N, C-alpha and C positions, 0 to 999 in steps of 0.2 A: 520502422524507426531505427535509426543508426546513430552511432557516436562518431564524431569527427576526432579520431585518435590523434591527429596532428595538433589539434588545439586543446586536447584534454589535459587537465592537471588534476591531481588528486585533491587539491584544496577545496574545490566546490563540493565534491562528494563528502569530504571530511566535515565541512561546515554544515551541509545538509543533514548528515547523520547526527551531528552534535545537536542541531536544532530539533530534530525528531526526538532524540533522547531527552532533551530538556523539556519539550512539550509533554512527553509521556510522564516524566518525573513530576512536573508541576501539576498535571491533572491528578496523578495518584496522591500527591502530597496534600493538595487543597480540597479534592473532591472524593478521595478514596476509591476512585474508579480507574480502570486501565483504559488506554487509548486504542482499543481495537476498533477499526473502522467498521467492520461488519456489525459489531454490537451497537455502535453509535447510530448507524443507519437503521438497524433493526428497531432501536428505541424510537426513532422518528416515525416508523411505519405503524407503531402502536401508540398513538398520542396519549400522554398522561402528564400529570404535574411533575415538574422536575426535569424536563427534557431540554431545558434552556441551553445547557452546555453542549449537548449533543447537536442541537440546531446550529449554534455558533461555530462549533468545530467543523461540521460539514459545510456550512456556508464559507468558512475560511478556506477549506480545501477547494471549493468551487471558484472563489474569487481570487485566490492567490495567483493564478496564471495571468489574469488581467492586471493585477497590481504589478506583477513583475514586468509585463510588457510596457506598462505606463512608466515605470522607473528605468528599465534597462533597455527597452527597445524590443524589436521583433524576436520571437522565439522561432528558431529554425528547426522544426520537427517535421519529418515526412512520414506519414502513415500510409502504408501501402494497401491496407485493407479497406473495404468499403463500409458504409454505415451499417448495413445489415450484419456483416461479419462482426463488426465491433459491438453491436447490440447483443448478438448471440453470445459472443465471448464474455461480455459483461454479465449476462444472465448465468452462464455456466460458472463463472468465478463466484458469483453470489451464492449459487446453489452449493458449490464446493465448500465455501466458507461456512455456510450453515451446517452442512454435513460434517465438517471437520471441527465443529464447535468453536469456530473462530477463524480469522483470516491470518495472512502472513504477518501483518503488523501486530496483531494482537498476540499471536504466539511468539513470533520472532523477537519483537522489541520488548513487549511488556511481560509475556510469560517467561521468557528466558531470564529476564532480569529479576524475576521473583523465584527463580530456580524451580519452576513447575515441571515435573516429569512429563506431564501430558504435552506441554508446549515443546519440550525437547524432542519428543517423538514426532510431533506434528511438523516441527521445523525441519528435522532430518528427512521426513517424508516429502515435504515440499521440495527440498533441495535435491533429493534423490530422483524424484519424478522429473524435475527440471533437467538434471544431468542426462537421464535416460532419453528424454524427449529430444534434446539437442543432438545427442549421439545418433539416434534413429533418423531424425530429419536430415542432418548434415552428412552422415557417413553411410547410411543405408539407403536413404531415399534421394540423396543429392540435392536437397532443397536449399 
């Protein structure tokens, strides 16, 4: 996946971030729950009463790309990995989210806004691991 830097403007990123923050704030305000994706998906895997908002949230995440394509046209995204690699990567991310007591959205968006020390450590760990991975792949392995 790559970004077309010639056509990039920060406005779409700013709007997307504002919408994510607004959605997280509204979920916390009206339901008293944070918008951590791994927690919402985890709740769907253990069916119980009161999972309606989790189901709607995850359905919204799955349907949003099709709604965007219907309104704005084609999404130009190129994924260089094959289906098996994507499935393995998704499972590893899910395992890591469970191991880290939450995903990047739960810790980074919701946890930091609640001034959670655990979320600060988790977010710094995510970012540090990302920086190290990019450095190793680009500068040491030449990928």
